[in-house]
PDB file of N, CA, C and O in Angstrom:
ATOM      1  N   MET A   1       0.837  -1.113   0.010  1.00  0.00           N
ATOM      2  CA  MET A   1      -0.191   0.051   0.020  1.00  0.00           C
ATOM      3  C   MET A   1       0.878   1.441   0.046  1.00  0.00           C
ATOM      4  O   MET A   1       0.727   2.408  -0.701  1.00  0.00           O
ATOM      5  N   LEU A   2       1.815   1.328   0.919  1.00  0.00           N
ATOM      6  CA  LEU A   2       2.803   2.530   1.001  1.00  0.00           C
ATOM      7  C   LEU A   2       3.618   2.657  -0.259  1.00  0.00           C
ATOM      8  O   LEU A   2       3.862   3.765  -0.735  1.00  0.00           O
ATOM      9  N   LEU A   3       4.062   1.488  -0.828  1.00  0.00           N
ATOM     10  CA  LEU A   3       4.720   1.475  -2.196  1.00  0.00           C
ATOM     11  C   LEU A   3       3.783   2.120  -3.207  1.00  0.00           C
ATOM     12  O   LEU A   3       4.171   3.019  -3.952  1.00  0.00           O
ATOM     13  N   SER A   4       2.747   1.723  -3.217  1.00  0.00           N
ATOM     14  CA  SER A   4       1.821   2.289  -4.282  1.00  0.00           C
ATOM     15  C   SER A   4       1.618   3.546  -4.264  1.00  0.00           C
ATOM     16  O   SER A   4       1.638   4.164  -5.328  1.00  0.00           O
ATOM     17  N   LEU A   5       1.375   4.209  -3.029  1.00  0.00           N
ATOM     18  CA  LEU A   5       1.084   5.648  -2.772  1.00  0.00           C
ATOM     19  C   LEU A   5       2.449   6.299  -3.159  1.00  0.00           C
ATOM     20  O   LEU A   5       2.361   7.371  -3.757  1.00  0.00           O
ATOM     21  N   ALA A   6       3.595   5.852  -2.927  1.00  0.00           N
ATOM     22  CA  ALA A   6       4.826   6.342  -3.322  1.00  0.00           C
ATOM     23  C   ALA A   6       4.942   6.347  -5.029  1.00  0.00           C
ATOM     24  O   ALA A   6       5.285   7.380  -5.603  1.00  0.00           O
ATOM     25  N   VAL A   7       4.705   5.413  -5.595  1.00  0.00           N
ATOM     26  CA  VAL A   7       4.628   5.226  -7.146  1.00  0.00           C
ATOM     27  C   VAL A   7       3.813   6.342  -7.716  1.00  0.00           C
ATOM     28  O   VAL A   7       4.170   7.027  -8.674  1.00  0.00           O
ATOM     29  N   LEU A   8       2.535   6.492  -6.965  1.00  0.00           N
ATOM     30  CA  LEU A   8       1.508   7.352  -7.512  1.00  0.00           C
ATOM     31  C   LEU A   8       1.872   8.810  -7.293  1.00  0.00           C
ATOM     32  O   LEU A   8       1.484   9.646  -8.109  1.00  0.00           O
ATOM     33  N   ALA A   9       2.569   9.149  -6.276  1.00  0.00           N
ATOM     34  CA  ALA A   9       3.036  10.376  -5.829  1.00  0.00           C
ATOM     35  C   ALA A   9       4.194  10.699  -6.908  1.00  0.00           C
ATOM     36  O   ALA A   9       4.360  11.854  -7.302  1.00  0.00           O
ATOM     37  N   CYS A  10       4.895   9.748  -7.315  1.00  0.00           N
ATOM     38  CA  CYS A  10       6.062  10.068  -8.230  1.00  0.00           C
ATOM     39  C   CYS A  10       5.503  10.168  -9.624  1.00  0.00           C
ATOM     40  O   CYS A  10       5.933  11.094 -10.311  1.00  0.00           O
ATOM     41  N   CYS A  11       4.567   9.317 -10.169  1.00  0.00           N
ATOM     42  CA  CYS A  11       3.818   9.771 -11.262  1.00  0.00           C
ATOM     43  C   CYS A  11       3.240  11.237 -11.393  1.00  0.00           C
ATOM     44  O   CYS A  11       3.423  11.979 -12.359  1.00  0.00           O
ATOM     45  N   ALA A  12       2.581  11.499 -10.366  1.00  0.00           N
ATOM     46  CA  ALA A  12       1.955  12.759 -10.211  1.00  0.00           C
ATOM     47  C   ALA A  12       3.126  13.916 -10.389  1.00  0.00           C
ATOM     48  O   ALA A  12       2.999  14.756 -11.280  1.00  0.00           O
ATOM     49  N   LEU A  13       3.985  13.922  -9.727  1.00  0.00           N
ATOM     50  CA  LEU A  13       4.978  14.809  -9.615  1.00  0.00           C
ATOM     51  C   LEU A  13       5.544  14.870 -11.219  1.00  0.00           C
ATOM     52  O   LEU A  13       5.675  15.931 -11.829  1.00  0.00           O
ATOM     53  N   ALA A  14       5.804  13.753 -11.692  1.00  0.00           N
ATOM     54  CA  ALA A  14       6.376  13.781 -13.101  1.00  0.00           C
ATOM     55  C   ALA A  14       5.535  14.372 -14.225  1.00  0.00           C
ATOM     56  O   ALA A  14       5.917  15.049 -15.179  1.00  0.00           O
ATOM     57  N   ALA A  15       4.174  13.926 -13.869  1.00  0.00           N
ATOM     58  CA  ALA A  15       3.045  14.436 -14.864  1.00  0.00           C
ATOM     59  C   ALA A  15       3.086  16.100 -14.667  1.00  0.00           C
ATOM     60  O   ALA A  15       2.989  16.898 -15.600  1.00  0.00           O
ATOM     61  N   PHE A  16       3.225  16.399 -13.477  1.00  0.00           N
ATOM     62  CA  PHE A  16       3.062  17.962 -13.226  1.00  0.00           C
ATOM     63  C   PHE A  16       4.450  18.702 -13.959  1.00  0.00           C
ATOM     64  O   PHE A  16       4.359  19.678 -14.705  1.00  0.00           O
ATOM     65  N   VAL A  17       5.648  18.081 -13.616  1.00  0.00           N
ATOM     66  CA  VAL A  17       6.750  18.714 -14.276  1.00  0.00           C
ATOM     67  C   VAL A  17       6.548  18.760 -15.812  1.00  0.00           C
ATOM     68  O   VAL A  17       6.665  19.813 -16.440  1.00  0.00           O
ATOM     69  N   LEU A  18       6.257  17.637 -16.361  1.00  0.00           N
ATOM     70  CA  LEU A  18       6.262  17.417 -17.851  1.00  0.00           C
ATOM     71  C   LEU A  18       5.018  18.217 -18.409  1.00  0.00           C
ATOM     72  O   LEU A  18       5.121  18.589 -19.577  1.00  0.00           O
ATOM     73  N   THR A  19       3.908  18.517 -17.761  1.00  0.00           N
ATOM     74  CA  THR A  19       2.852  19.258 -18.113  1.00  0.00           C
ATOM     75  C   THR A  19       3.362  20.704 -18.312  1.00  0.00           C
ATOM     76  O   THR A  19       3.271  21.330 -19.368  1.00  0.00           O
ATOM     77  N   VAL A  20       3.919  21.161 -17.145  1.00  0.00           N
ATOM     78  CA  VAL A  20       4.320  22.592 -17.153  1.00  0.00           C
ATOM     79  C   VAL A  20       5.543  22.777 -18.263  1.00  0.00           C
ATOM     80  O   VAL A  20       5.693  23.843 -18.859  1.00  0.00           O
ATOM     81  N   GLY A  21       6.258  21.814 -18.441  1.00  0.00           N
ATOM     82  CA  GLY A  21       7.208  21.860 -19.607  1.00  0.00           C
ATOM     83  C   GLY A  21       6.458  22.034 -20.907  1.00  0.00           C
ATOM     84  O   GLY A  21       6.858  22.878 -21.710  1.00  0.00           O
ATOM     85  N   LEU A  22       5.259  21.194 -21.201  1.00  0.00           N
ATOM     86  CA  LEU A  22       4.744  21.242 -22.434  1.00  0.00           C
ATOM     87  C   LEU A  22       4.178  22.905 -22.668  1.00  0.00           C
ATOM     88  O   LEU A  22       4.266  23.437 -23.775  1.00  0.00           O
ATOM     89  N   ARG A  23       3.673  23.526 -21.623  1.00  0.00           N
ATOM     90  CA  ARG A  23       3.250  24.699 -21.605  1.00  0.00           C
ATOM     91  C   ARG A  23       4.252  25.871 -21.961  1.00  0.00           C
ATOM     92  O   ARG A  23       3.944  26.867 -22.616  1.00  0.00           O
ATOM     93  N   HIS A  24       5.435  25.614 -21.454  1.00  0.00           N
ATOM     94  CA  HIS A  24       6.660  26.425 -21.569  1.00  0.00           C
ATOM     95  C   HIS A  24       7.351  26.023 -23.103  1.00  0.00           C
ATOM     96  O   HIS A  24       8.109  26.846 -23.615  1.00  0.00           O
ATOM     97  N   GLY A  25       7.123  25.007 -23.656  1.00  0.00           N
ATOM     98  CA  GLY A  25       7.942  24.593 -24.798  1.00  0.00           C
ATOM     99  C   GLY A  25       9.126  23.842 -24.453  1.00  0.00           C
ATOM    100  O   GLY A  25       9.954  23.675 -25.348  1.00  0.00           O
ATOM    101  N   ARG A  26       9.347  23.360 -23.307  1.00  0.00           N
ATOM    102  CA  ARG A  26      10.455  22.617 -22.855  1.00  0.00           C
ATOM    103  C   ARG A  26       9.900  21.019 -22.567  1.00  0.00           C
ATOM    104  O   ARG A  26       9.672  20.576 -21.442  1.00  0.00           O
ATOM    105  N   THR A  27       9.732  20.244 -23.878  1.00  0.00           N
ATOM    106  CA  THR A  27       9.262  19.041 -24.011  1.00  0.00           C
ATOM    107  C   THR A  27      10.454  18.082 -24.132  1.00  0.00           C
ATOM    108  O   THR A  27      11.590  18.499 -24.360  1.00  0.00           O
ATOM    109  N   ALA A  28      10.178  16.868 -23.983  1.00  0.00           N
ATOM    110  CA  ALA A  28      11.100  15.754 -24.092  1.00  0.00           C
ATOM    111  C   ALA A  28      11.265  15.382 -25.587  1.00  0.00           C
ATOM    112  O   ALA A  28      11.131  14.236 -26.016  1.00  0.00           O
ATOM    113  N   VAL A  29      11.550  16.392 -26.285  1.00  0.00           N
ATOM    114  CA  VAL A  29      11.551  15.953 -27.756  1.00  0.00           C
ATOM    115  C   VAL A  29      12.765  14.888 -28.014  1.00  0.00           C
ATOM    116  O   VAL A  29      13.851  14.934 -27.437  1.00  0.00           O
ATOM    117  N   ARG A  30      12.408  14.004 -28.907  1.00  0.00           N
ATOM    118  CA  ARG A  30      13.402  12.872 -29.385  1.00  0.00           C
ATOM    119  C   ARG A  30      13.746  11.811 -28.178  1.00  0.00           C
ATOM    120  O   ARG A  30      14.633  10.959 -28.218  1.00  0.00           O
ATOM    121  N   ARG A  31      12.893  12.047 -27.159  1.00  0.00           N
ATOM    122  CA  ARG A  31      12.883  10.836 -26.026  1.00  0.00           C
ATOM    123  C   ARG A  31      11.667  10.045 -25.937  1.00  0.00           C
ATOM    124  O   ARG A  31      10.606  10.428 -26.429  1.00  0.00           O
ATOM    125  N   ARG A  32      11.810   8.933 -25.306  1.00  0.00           N
ATOM    126  CA  ARG A  32      10.736   7.979 -25.308  1.00  0.00           C
ATOM    127  C   ARG A  32       9.620   8.379 -24.282  1.00  0.00           C
ATOM    128  O   ARG A  32       9.965   8.423 -23.101  1.00  0.00           O
ATOM    129  N   VAL A  33       8.426   8.652 -24.576  1.00  0.00           N
ATOM    130  CA  VAL A  33       7.499   8.982 -23.727  1.00  0.00           C
ATOM    131  C   VAL A  33       6.446   7.966 -23.555  1.00  0.00           C
ATOM    132  O   VAL A  33       6.487   6.926 -24.213  1.00  0.00           O
ATOM    133  N   VAL A  34       5.437   8.223 -22.649  1.00  0.00           N
ATOM    134  CA  VAL A  34       4.320   7.634 -22.586  1.00  0.00           C
ATOM    135  C   VAL A  34       3.229   8.857 -22.279  1.00  0.00           C
ATOM    136  O   VAL A  34       3.208   9.540 -21.255  1.00  0.00           O
ATOM    137  N   VAL A  35       2.286   8.969 -23.471  1.00  0.00           N
ATOM    138  CA  VAL A  35       1.418   9.971 -23.313  1.00  0.00           C
ATOM    139  C   VAL A  35      -0.065   9.376 -22.864  1.00  0.00           C
ATOM    140  O   VAL A  35      -0.687   8.598 -23.587  1.00  0.00           O
ATOM    141  N   ASN A  36      -0.547   9.836 -21.595  1.00  0.00           N
ATOM    142  CA  ASN A  36      -1.624   9.142 -21.125  1.00  0.00           C
ATOM    143  C   ASN A  36      -2.792  10.059 -21.447  1.00  0.00           C
ATOM    144  O   ASN A  36      -2.785  11.255 -21.155  1.00  0.00           O
ATOM    145  N   LEU A  37      -3.957   9.348 -22.162  1.00  0.00           N
ATOM    146  CA  LEU A  37      -5.040  10.036 -22.836  1.00  0.00           C
ATOM    147  C   LEU A  37      -6.281   9.685 -21.865  1.00  0.00           C
ATOM    148  O   LEU A  37      -7.415   9.816 -22.326  1.00  0.00           O
ATOM    149  N   GLY A  38      -6.123   9.283 -20.656  1.00  0.00           N
ATOM    150  CA  GLY A  38      -7.381   9.058 -19.892  1.00  0.00           C
ATOM    151  C   GLY A  38      -7.403   7.471 -19.564  1.00  0.00           C
ATOM    152  O   GLY A  38      -6.737   6.986 -18.649  1.00  0.00           O
ATOM    153  N   ASP A  39      -8.187   6.774 -20.359  1.00  0.00           N
ATOM    154  CA  ASP A  39      -8.339   5.334 -20.425  1.00  0.00           C
ATOM    155  C   ASP A  39      -7.317   4.490 -21.218  1.00  0.00           C
ATOM    156  O   ASP A  39      -7.094   3.326 -20.886  1.00  0.00           O
ATOM    157  N   ASP A  40      -6.644   5.119 -22.349  1.00  0.00           N
ATOM    158  CA  ASP A  40      -5.824   4.594 -23.167  1.00  0.00           C
ATOM    159  C   ASP A  40      -4.387   5.424 -22.995  1.00  0.00           C
ATOM    160  O   ASP A  40      -4.438   6.588 -22.598  1.00  0.00           O
ATOM    161  N   ALA A  41      -3.384   4.938 -23.234  1.00  0.00           N
ATOM    162  CA  ALA A  41      -2.169   5.668 -23.521  1.00  0.00           C
ATOM    163  C   ALA A  41      -1.294   5.322 -24.552  1.00  0.00           C
ATOM    164  O   ALA A  41      -1.404   4.181 -25.000  1.00  0.00           O
ATOM    165  N   ILE A  42      -0.341   6.161 -25.082  1.00  0.00           N
ATOM    166  CA  ILE A  42       0.303   5.974 -26.415  1.00  0.00           C
ATOM    167  C   ILE A  42       1.779   6.051 -25.990  1.00  0.00           C
ATOM    168  O   ILE A  42       2.126   7.090 -25.429  1.00  0.00           O
ATOM    169  N   SER A  43       2.762   5.009 -26.199  1.00  0.00           N
ATOM    170  CA  SER A  43       4.148   5.146 -26.112  1.00  0.00           C
ATOM    171  C   SER A  43       4.847   5.410 -27.182  1.00  0.00           C
ATOM    172  O   SER A  43       4.324   4.965 -28.204  1.00  0.00           O
ATOM    173  N   GLY A  44       6.018   6.073 -27.364  1.00  0.00           N
ATOM    174  CA  GLY A  44       6.731   6.300 -28.537  1.00  0.00           C
ATOM    175  C   GLY A  44       7.794   7.393 -28.308  1.00  0.00           C
ATOM    176  O   GLY A  44       7.966   7.970 -27.234  1.00  0.00           O
ATOM    177  N   VAL A  45       8.454   7.598 -29.390  1.00  0.00           N
ATOM    178  CA  VAL A  45       9.371   8.808 -29.516  1.00  0.00           C
ATOM    179  C   VAL A  45       8.745   9.976 -29.690  1.00  0.00           C
ATOM    180  O   VAL A  45       8.159  10.179 -30.753  1.00  0.00           O
ATOM    181  N   LEU A  46       8.763  11.017 -28.595  1.00  0.00           N
ATOM    182  CA  LEU A  46       8.210  12.294 -28.905  1.00  0.00           C
ATOM    183  C   LEU A  46       9.194  13.066 -30.035  1.00  0.00           C
ATOM    184  O   LEU A  46      10.292  13.544 -29.749  1.00  0.00           O
ATOM    185  N   TRP A  47       8.603  13.092 -31.333  1.00  0.00           N
ATOM    186  CA  TRP A  47       9.445  13.396 -32.408  1.00  0.00           C
ATOM    187  C   TRP A  47       9.565  14.944 -32.703  1.00  0.00           C
ATOM    188  O   TRP A  47      10.556  15.542 -33.123  1.00  0.00           O
ATOM    189  N   ALA A  48       8.324  15.447 -32.386  1.00  0.00           N
ATOM    190  CA  ALA A  48       8.121  16.926 -32.671  1.00  0.00           C
ATOM    191  C   ALA A  48       6.981  17.484 -31.762  1.00  0.00           C
ATOM    192  O   ALA A  48       6.081  16.829 -31.236  1.00  0.00           O
ATOM    193  N   ARG A  49       7.205  18.836 -31.686  1.00  0.00           N
ATOM    194  CA  ARG A  49       5.994  19.564 -31.230  1.00  0.00           C
ATOM    195  C   ARG A  49       5.593  20.684 -32.145  1.00  0.00           C
ATOM    196  O   ARG A  49       6.387  21.578 -32.438  1.00  0.00           O
ATOM    197  N   ARG A  50       4.417  20.639 -32.577  1.00  0.00           N
ATOM    198  CA  ARG A  50       4.027  21.561 -33.559  1.00  0.00           C
ATOM    199  C   ARG A  50       2.893  22.425 -33.130  1.00  0.00           C
ATOM    200  O   ARG A  50       1.751  22.010 -33.329  1.00  0.00           O
ATOM    201  N   GLY A  51       3.067  23.487 -32.608  1.00  0.00           N
ATOM    202  CA  GLY A  51       1.896  24.105 -32.027  1.00  0.00           C
ATOM    203  C   GLY A  51       1.246  23.260 -30.821  1.00  0.00           C
ATOM    204  O   GLY A  51       1.912  22.914 -29.845  1.00  0.00           O
ATOM    205  N   ARG A  52       0.017  22.991 -30.965  1.00  0.00           N
ATOM    206  CA  ARG A  52      -0.799  22.414 -29.932  1.00  0.00           C
ATOM    207  C   ARG A  52      -0.636  20.867 -30.345  1.00  0.00           C
ATOM    208  O   ARG A  52      -1.252  20.115 -29.591  1.00  0.00           O
ATOM    209  N   LEU A  53      -0.014  20.312 -31.265  1.00  0.00           N
ATOM    210  CA  LEU A  53       0.181  18.882 -31.562  1.00  0.00           C
ATOM    211  C   LEU A  53       1.402  18.365 -31.202  1.00  0.00           C
ATOM    212  O   LEU A  53       2.431  18.976 -31.491  1.00  0.00           O
ATOM    213  N   LEU A  54       1.432  17.049 -30.456  1.00  0.00           N
ATOM    214  CA  LEU A  54       2.465  16.349 -30.383  1.00  0.00           C
ATOM    215  C   LEU A  54       2.569  15.146 -31.349  1.00  0.00           C
ATOM    216  O   LEU A  54       1.611  14.423 -31.623  1.00  0.00           O
ATOM    217  N   VAL A  55       3.819  14.997 -31.841  1.00  0.00           N
ATOM    218  CA  VAL A  55       4.135  14.132 -33.004  1.00  0.00           C
ATOM    219  C   VAL A  55       4.942  12.768 -32.505  1.00  0.00           C
ATOM    220  O   VAL A  55       6.118  12.956 -32.193  1.00  0.00           O
ATOM    221  N   LEU A  56       4.449  11.467 -32.403  1.00  0.00           N
ATOM    222  CA  LEU A  56       5.193  10.501 -31.955  1.00  0.00           C
ATOM    223  C   LEU A  56       5.472   9.574 -33.116  1.00  0.00           C
ATOM    224  O   LEU A  56       4.678   9.425 -34.045  1.00  0.00           O
ATOM    225  N   ARG A  57       6.682   8.935 -33.016  1.00  0.00           N
ATOM    226  CA  ARG A  57       7.243   7.968 -33.943  1.00  0.00           C
ATOM    227  C   ARG A  57       7.416   6.642 -33.124  1.00  0.00           C
ATOM    228  O   ARG A  57       7.581   6.633 -31.904  1.00  0.00           O
ATOM    229  N   ASP A  58       7.368   5.622 -33.843  1.00  0.00           N
ATOM    230  CA  ASP A  58       7.418   4.200 -33.254  1.00  0.00           C
ATOM    231  C   ASP A  58       6.584   4.117 -31.988  1.00  0.00           C
ATOM    232  O   ASP A  58       7.036   3.883 -30.867  1.00  0.00           O
ATOM    233  N   ALA A  59       5.144   4.367 -32.339  1.00  0.00           N
ATOM    234  CA  ALA A  59       4.230   4.462 -31.263  1.00  0.00           C
ATOM    235  C   ALA A  59       3.579   3.074 -31.021  1.00  0.00           C
ATOM    236  O   ALA A  59       3.398   2.280 -31.945  1.00  0.00           O
ATOM    237  N   ARG A  60       3.244   2.827 -29.765  1.00  0.00           N
ATOM    238  CA  ARG A  60       2.167   1.630 -29.517  1.00  0.00           C
ATOM    239  C   ARG A  60       1.151   2.258 -28.791  1.00  0.00           C
ATOM    240  O   ARG A  60       1.313   3.236 -28.061  1.00  0.00           O
ATOM    241  N   ILE A  61      -0.109   1.557 -29.052  1.00  0.00           N
ATOM    242  CA  ILE A  61      -1.269   1.912 -28.163  1.00  0.00           C
ATOM    243  C   ILE A  61      -1.204   0.921 -26.923  1.00  0.00           C
ATOM    244  O   ILE A  61      -0.843  -0.250 -27.035  1.00  0.00           O
ATOM    245  N   MET A  62      -1.560   1.465 -25.827  1.00  0.00           N
ATOM    246  CA  MET A  62      -1.502   0.698 -24.660  1.00  0.00           C
ATOM    247  C   MET A  62      -3.201   0.754 -24.040  1.00  0.00           C
ATOM    248  O   MET A  62      -3.790   1.758 -23.640  1.00  0.00           O
ATOM    249  N   GLN A  63      -3.640  -0.425 -24.106  1.00  0.00           N
ATOM    250  CA  GLN A  63      -4.981  -0.202 -23.344  1.00  0.00           C
ATOM    251  C   GLN A  63      -4.940  -1.300 -22.019  1.00  0.00           C
ATOM    252  O   GLN A  63      -4.144  -2.236 -21.945  1.00  0.00           O
ATOM    253  N   PRO A  64      -5.867  -1.004 -21.105  1.00  0.00           N
ATOM    254  CA  PRO A  64      -5.794  -1.815 -20.025  1.00  0.00           C
ATOM    255  C   PRO A  64      -6.244  -3.302 -20.363  1.00  0.00           C
ATOM    256  O   PRO A  64      -7.142  -3.572 -21.160  1.00  0.00           O
ATOM    257  N   GLY A  65      -5.466  -4.268 -19.620  1.00  0.00           N
ATOM    258  CA  GLY A  65      -5.766  -5.813 -19.944  1.00  0.00           C
ATOM    259  C   GLY A  65      -5.306  -6.389 -21.325  1.00  0.00           C
ATOM    260  O   GLY A  65      -5.568  -7.544 -21.662  1.00  0.00           O
ATOM    261  N   ARG A  66      -4.583  -5.488 -22.120  1.00  0.00           N
ATOM    262  CA  ARG A  66      -4.139  -5.784 -23.390  1.00  0.00           C
ATOM    263  C   ARG A  66      -2.751  -5.779 -23.630  1.00  0.00           C
ATOM    264  O   ARG A  66      -2.115  -5.073 -22.847  1.00  0.00           O
ATOM    265  N   GLU A  67      -2.037  -6.431 -24.585  1.00  0.00           N
ATOM    266  CA  GLU A  67      -0.761  -6.219 -24.944  1.00  0.00           C
ATOM    267  C   GLU A  67      -0.536  -4.787 -25.799  1.00  0.00           C
ATOM    268  O   GLU A  67      -1.461  -4.452 -26.539  1.00  0.00           O
ATOM    269  N   PRO A  68       0.534  -4.018 -25.733  1.00  0.00           N
ATOM    270  CA  PRO A  68       0.659  -2.814 -26.503  1.00  0.00           C
ATOM    271  C   PRO A  68       0.511  -3.256 -28.237  1.00  0.00           C
ATOM    272  O   PRO A  68       0.875  -4.350 -28.668  1.00  0.00           O
ATOM    273  N   VAL A  69       0.000  -2.334 -28.956  1.00  0.00           N
ATOM    274  CA  VAL A  69      -0.350  -2.790 -30.225  1.00  0.00           C
ATOM    275  C   VAL A  69       0.599  -1.538 -31.003  1.00  0.00           C
ATOM    276  O   VAL A  69       0.531  -0.337 -30.742  1.00  0.00           O
ATOM    277  N   PRO A  70       1.359  -2.094 -31.871  1.00  0.00           N
ATOM    278  CA  PRO A  70       2.274  -0.997 -32.705  1.00  0.00           C
ATOM    279  C   PRO A  70       1.189  -0.301 -33.487  1.00  0.00           C
ATOM    280  O   PRO A  70       0.122  -0.867 -33.724  1.00  0.00           O
ATOM    281  N   MET A  71       1.463   0.946 -33.894  1.00  0.00           N
ATOM    282  CA  MET A  71       0.735   2.008 -34.924  1.00  0.00           C
ATOM    283  C   MET A  71       1.707   2.353 -36.061  1.00  0.00           C
ATOM    284  O   MET A  71       2.896   2.608 -35.866  1.00  0.00           O
ATOM    285  N   ASP A  72       1.142   2.344 -37.200  1.00  0.00           N
ATOM    286  CA  ASP A  72       2.070   2.734 -38.247  1.00  0.00           C
ATOM    287  C   ASP A  72       2.259   4.224 -38.388  1.00  0.00           C
ATOM    288  O   ASP A  72       1.424   5.051 -38.020  1.00  0.00           O
ATOM    289  N   GLY A  73       3.436   4.509 -38.956  1.00  0.00           N
ATOM    290  CA  GLY A  73       3.658   5.972 -39.364  1.00  0.00           C
ATOM    291  C   GLY A  73       3.744   6.682 -38.011  1.00  0.00           C
ATOM    292  O   GLY A  73       4.021   6.187 -36.918  1.00  0.00           O
ATOM    293  N   GLU A  74       3.421   8.058 -38.344  1.00  0.00           N
ATOM    294  CA  GLU A  74       3.571   9.035 -37.039  1.00  0.00           C
ATOM    295  C   GLU A  74       2.260   9.021 -36.568  1.00  0.00           C
ATOM    296  O   GLU A  74       1.339   8.705 -37.321  1.00  0.00           O
ATOM    297  N   VAL A  75       2.037   9.395 -35.153  1.00  0.00           N
ATOM    298  CA  VAL A  75       0.912   9.694 -34.508  1.00  0.00           C
ATOM    299  C   VAL A  75       0.889  10.997 -34.024  1.00  0.00           C
ATOM    300  O   VAL A  75       1.787  11.479 -33.334  1.00  0.00           O
ATOM    301  N   VAL A  76      -0.236  11.644 -34.414  1.00  0.00           N
ATOM    302  CA  VAL A  76      -0.374  13.149 -33.984  1.00  0.00           C
ATOM    303  C   VAL A  76      -1.419  13.361 -33.002  1.00  0.00           C
ATOM    304  O   VAL A  76      -2.600  13.109 -33.243  1.00  0.00           O
ATOM    305  N   ILE A  77      -0.990  13.832 -31.871  1.00  0.00           N
ATOM    306  CA  ILE A  77      -2.091  13.797 -30.581  1.00  0.00           C
ATOM    307  C   ILE A  77      -2.165  15.569 -30.430  1.00  0.00           C
ATOM    308  O   ILE A  77      -1.197  16.328 -30.419  1.00  0.00           O
ATOM    309  N   ASP A  78      -3.452  15.895 -30.333  1.00  0.00           N
ATOM    310  CA  ASP A  78      -3.829  17.303 -29.944  1.00  0.00           C
ATOM    311  C   ASP A  78      -3.457  17.290 -28.350  1.00  0.00           C
ATOM    312  O   ASP A  78      -3.702  16.302 -27.657  1.00  0.00           O
ATOM    313  N   ARG A  79      -2.882  18.397 -27.861  1.00  0.00           N
ATOM    314  CA  ARG A  79      -2.477  18.378 -26.518  1.00  0.00           C
ATOM    315  C   ARG A  79      -3.846  18.554 -25.551  1.00  0.00           C
ATOM    316  O   ARG A  79      -3.808  18.347 -24.338  1.00  0.00           O
ATOM    317  N   ASP A  80      -4.912  18.917 -26.183  1.00  0.00           N
ATOM    318  CA  ASP A  80      -6.233  18.843 -25.350  1.00  0.00           C
ATOM    319  C   ASP A  80      -6.623  17.625 -24.905  1.00  0.00           C
ATOM    320  O   ASP A  80      -7.416  17.485 -23.975  1.00  0.00           O
ATOM    321  N   GLN A  81      -6.002  16.518 -25.646  1.00  0.00           N
ATOM    322  CA  GLN A  81      -6.331  15.077 -25.292  1.00  0.00           C
ATOM    323  C   GLN A  81      -5.508  14.472 -24.277  1.00  0.00           C
ATOM    324  O   GLN A  81      -5.702  13.361 -23.783  1.00  0.00           O
ATOM    325  N   VAL A  82      -4.590  15.261 -24.000  1.00  0.00           N
ATOM    326  CA  VAL A  82      -3.377  14.615 -23.138  1.00  0.00           C
ATOM    327  C   VAL A  82      -3.623  14.968 -21.662  1.00  0.00           C
ATOM    328  O   VAL A  82      -3.741  16.136 -21.292  1.00  0.00           O
ATOM    329  N   ARG A  83      -3.701  13.850 -20.783  1.00  0.00           N
ATOM    330  CA  ARG A  83      -3.945  14.211 -19.406  1.00  0.00           C
ATOM    331  C   ARG A  83      -2.542  14.442 -18.845  1.00  0.00           C
ATOM    332  O   ARG A  83      -2.354  15.250 -17.936  1.00  0.00           O
ATOM    333  N   PHE A  84      -1.452  13.644 -19.456  1.00  0.00           N
ATOM    334  CA  PHE A  84      -0.019  13.938 -18.668  1.00  0.00           C
ATOM    335  C   PHE A  84       0.880  13.133 -19.497  1.00  0.00           C
ATOM    336  O   PHE A  84       0.461  12.111 -20.039  1.00  0.00           O
ATOM    337  N   VAL A  85       2.185  13.560 -19.642  1.00  0.00           N
ATOM    338  CA  VAL A  85       3.322  12.984 -20.430  1.00  0.00           C
ATOM    339  C   VAL A  85       4.409  12.512 -19.491  1.00  0.00           C
ATOM    340  O   VAL A  85       4.846  13.249 -18.607  1.00  0.00           O
ATOM    341  N   GLN A  86       4.841  11.288 -19.687  1.00  0.00           N
ATOM    342  CA  GLN A  86       5.711  10.745 -18.702  1.00  0.00           C
ATOM    343  C   GLN A  86       7.026  10.488 -19.745  1.00  0.00           C
ATOM    344  O   GLN A  86       6.806   9.947 -20.829  1.00  0.00           O
ATOM    345  N   ALA A  87       8.210  10.841 -19.423  1.00  0.00           N
ATOM    346  CA  ALA A  87       9.460  10.528 -20.153  1.00  0.00           C
ATOM    347  C   ALA A  87       9.801   9.187 -19.489  1.00  0.00           C
ATOM    348  O   ALA A  87       9.706   8.993 -18.277  1.00  0.00           O
ATOM    349  N   VAL A  88      10.221   8.247 -20.421  1.00  0.00           N
ATOM    350  CA  VAL A  88      10.705   6.995 -19.759  1.00  0.00           C
ATOM    351  C   VAL A  88      12.117   6.638 -20.466  1.00  0.00           C
ATOM    352  O   VAL A  88      12.750   5.642 -20.114  1.00  0.00           O
TER     353      VAL A  88
END
């Protein structure tokens, strides 16, 4: 239980730091990230930030209870859909 709370706190802190970074243009460009969209998440290399859009390459969609599924091409995500971004 205590370990779960510690992990949750670390994730929340990472989300806050990266979300503030997204607002100020300091993103983890060219690093592997996990973009949390709520129920689903997408992992991949954050290739570019174009205005309000995040561009991921080598992306995989991750859904609860399922194996990650590779996605073809570049994945473009509007930042309004993003709950948080975690650099991994």
